[in-house]
N, C-alpha and C positions, 0 to 999 in steps of 0.2 A: 123485653124490647131493647134493642141497642140503638145508640145514637152516633151520628157522624158530625164532625165539626165542619161547618161551612161558613161562607161569607156572603152577605147580601151584595149582589152586583150593583145595586142602586145606592144604598147608604153606607155600605162597607161594615155594617153591624155584624157581630159574630152570631152565628146560628147553631143551634143544636137540632139536627134533623133526624127524626125517627127513620131507621133503616128501611122500613116497609113502605114509606111514603115517597111518591115521585114529585109532589109539590108541597110547599109550606108557605105560610103567611109570615112575612118578616115582622117581628114584634116591635121593631123600631120605626119603620116607615109605612108598614101596613101593606106593602106590595106583595103580590103573589110571585113566588120564586120557584123555578124548577130546580130540583135537587142537583141535577147535572150541572146547571149554571153556577149554583152555589159552590160546588166542589171544584169546578174549573176555575172559579175566581180565586180560590186558595192557591192553586197552581200558578196562576198569573202573578199574584202578589209575590210568592216565594221566588219566582224567576225574574222579577222586575229588576233590571240592572240599577235603576235609580234608587229603588228601595234597598237593595243590597249594599249599595255604596253608602247610603245614609247610615245603615247599621254599622258598617265598618268604621266610618268616621266618628260616630258617636261612641263606639267601643273604645277607640283610642283616647278620646277626650275623657271618658269616664275612668279609664285606667290610670289617668294622671292625677285624679283628684286627691289621692292620698299623699302626694308629694309636694303639696302647695304650702304646707306649714313646716318650717324647719325646727321650731321649738314649741310643740303644742302645749307644754306646761306653762310657758311664760305668761300668757294672758288668761289662764284658767283660774280665775278668782272672781269673787262676787262683783267687783267693780268693773272688770273689763270683759268678762266672758260674753255678755250679751252683744256688745258691739263687734267683738271678734267673730262670733258666730254669724251675725248678720252679714259681715264682710265675706266670710267663707260661702255663705248661702248665695249671695249676689254673684260671686265669681262662678258658681256652678249651676245656677238656676237654669240657664239656657240648655245645658246638657241634660239636666233632669227632666225638663219639659220635653225635650226631644225624645228621651227614652219613653216618656208617657205617650207621645204621639205614635211612636213605632209600636208600642205595646197595644194601643188601641187598634192599630191597623193589622197587627200580626194574627194569623190564623193558628199559630203555634206559640202561644204566649209563654208557657212554662219553659219551652225550649229556648226562646229568645232571652229570657232572664238568666237562664243557666249559661248561655253564651257570654252575656255581659259579665257574670260573676267569674267565669273561667278566665276570660281575658284580663280581668282585674287582678285575679290571683297570680296569673303568669307574670304580670308587671311587678307585683310585689316580690315574687320569688327571684326574678331577675335582679331587682334592686338589692336584695339581701345577698345574692351570690357575688355581687360586685364589692361588698365590704371587705376590707383588708384583713380582718380577723374575726374569729367567732364572737369575741366580746363586742366588737363594733356592730356585728350583725344582730346580736341580742339586744343591744341598746336601740338599734334602729327598729327592731320589732316591737319594743316597748312603746316607742313613739308612734308607730303605725297603729298599735292597739288603742292608744290614747286618741288619735285622730279619728279612728273609726267610731269609737264609743261616744265621744262628746262633740264631734263635728259632722262627720259624713253620715252616719246613721240618722242623727237628728235632722240633717238637711234633707235627706231622702224623704223622711216622714213629714217634714214641714210642707212639702209640695201638696200633700193630701190628694194625690191622684190615685186612680185605680191600680196603678203599677207600684205605688210607694211601699206599702206593707210587704207585698210579695217580693219586690226587688231587694229590700233590706233583709228580709228573712233568707232569701236565696244566697246573698253575699255572706251573711252570718253563717249559714250552714256550710258553705264552701270554706270559709275561713277556719271554722272549728275542725273541719275534716283535714285541712292542711297544717293547722297549728293546734293540735289537740290539747296542749297544755294551757292555752289561753282560756280565759273565762269571761267572754264578752256577752252582753245582752243588749237588746234593743231598748232605746229610751228616747223620748221626744225632748226637744229643746226646753219646753216648759217644765218637764219633770226635773231635768238636770239643773236648770236655772233656779227652780224652787228649792232644789236640794241644798243649795248653799245656806239656806235658812233652816230647813227642816229635816232633811234625810241623811246627808252625808256625814259620816263620822270617820274620816279617812284613816287615821292611825289605828283607832280601835278596830275598825272593820278589817284592816290589813292584818292586824295581830290575830283577830279571831279566825280569819280565813286560814292563816298559817297553822292554826291549831285545830282546823277541821270543824269549826263552828259555823252555823248558818247565819244568814243575814238577820233572821228574826229570832236569834238565840236569846236566852235570858239576859246574858251579860250586855249585849248590844242594846237591847230594849231598855234595860235599867239605866244605862249611861245616857241614852238619848232622852229619856224622860227626865233625868237629872239636869241635862243641859237645857231642855225646854221649860221645865217647871220650876227650876231653882236658879241655875246659873244665869239665865237670861234676865231674870228679874233683879239681880244684884246691881249695885251702883255702877260697877265697872264691868258687868257681865257682857254687855254688848261689845265692848272693846276687846275683851278676852276672846270672845267667839269670832269676831272679825279677824283678829290677828291669826287665830288658829286656821280659819278657812283660807287665808292668804298664803300661809306657808306649809300647811299640812300636806297638800298634794305633792309638793316638791320633795318634802322629807320622805314620803312613802316611795316616790319614784327612785330616789337615791338609795334607799334601803333595799328596794327590790333588785337593784343592779349589783348589790354586794353579794359576793359568793356565799357568805355566811348569814344571809338574810333570815333564815329560820331561827338561827341561834339568837340573832338580835331581837327578833319579835318575841321569842320566848322570854328573854330577859326583860323586855318592856312589860310583858304581862306580869312577870313575877315582881318586878320592882315598883310598878306604877298602877297598872290597870286592876290587878286583883286587889291590892290595898284600897284603891278607889271604891271598888264594889263593896268591900267590907265596910268602909266608912258610910256609904249610902245606906246599906242595910241596917247600920246602927244609928242612922239619922245624924251622922257627923258630917254635915254637908260642907261646912267651912274647911274642915281638914281635907276632904276630898278635893275641893277646889285648889288648895295649896299643892297637893300631890300632883294633880293634873297639870297645873300651870308650870310646876317644876319640870315635869316630863317634857312639855313642849319646849321650854327654854333649853334644856339639855340636848334634846334631839335636834333642835335648830342649830346649835353650835356644832354638833357632830356631822349632821347630814344635810343641812339646808344648802350650804355652798357646794 
């Protein structure tokens, strides 16, 4: 048995109509609907000039959301991220609500979201094409990745509408298709904000990724446990961790921009992280702390500014 997509002419609810039936009962308003009326309603919506104009205007607004932050790393720290995210969300909430309204009304929901994603990607590609050099374009793409990951995707998910998850996923899929070297994933504001305390291990994660290790690899798990179970409980542990989370994202960003970033990460692994892991395995926790703090100080001098 096949199904046709229709729209209730009374409440505008989306219907799944068995092909062999001429009438159905709307599951939303309880009204009896003729199949032909439900299918004609789809055509009316898709040809409604006002509806089409709303889609066009909302696409334009959505395609500009990525360009509202000039320096996404500036306030990405434990102290300022929450207020910066709330500001970003407030600026774009009306656009996201409008997308939700259009999604609810649309008889072709997947197609609508794909159109939004395609328009969004075209704006990004146009902006990159305007950069004066490949290096500037690469730097801009790094910023766009950052805005997507920690501001735009979380903002879309924050709305918690029926369009939120599928919209974010559609944009992510289109992004990976156009920029296959990027490694983005969806995450909520709560997960990211909580990550300042529990999840993120920026420099270590960046090094492990450059070496082909996964996020749940032995080394990362060992160092995260060391941070949470030992370092955090030391007299100055909170201060060390706070400083790390304030500067580490910027250090990683600057290393990523360096043409020899893989060589840099390999040296960080050999000189600091692997010795740290050996110390933890031998229960030499104080020595590990000294090596790790030395690493942060040295990398700060080289790559923070």
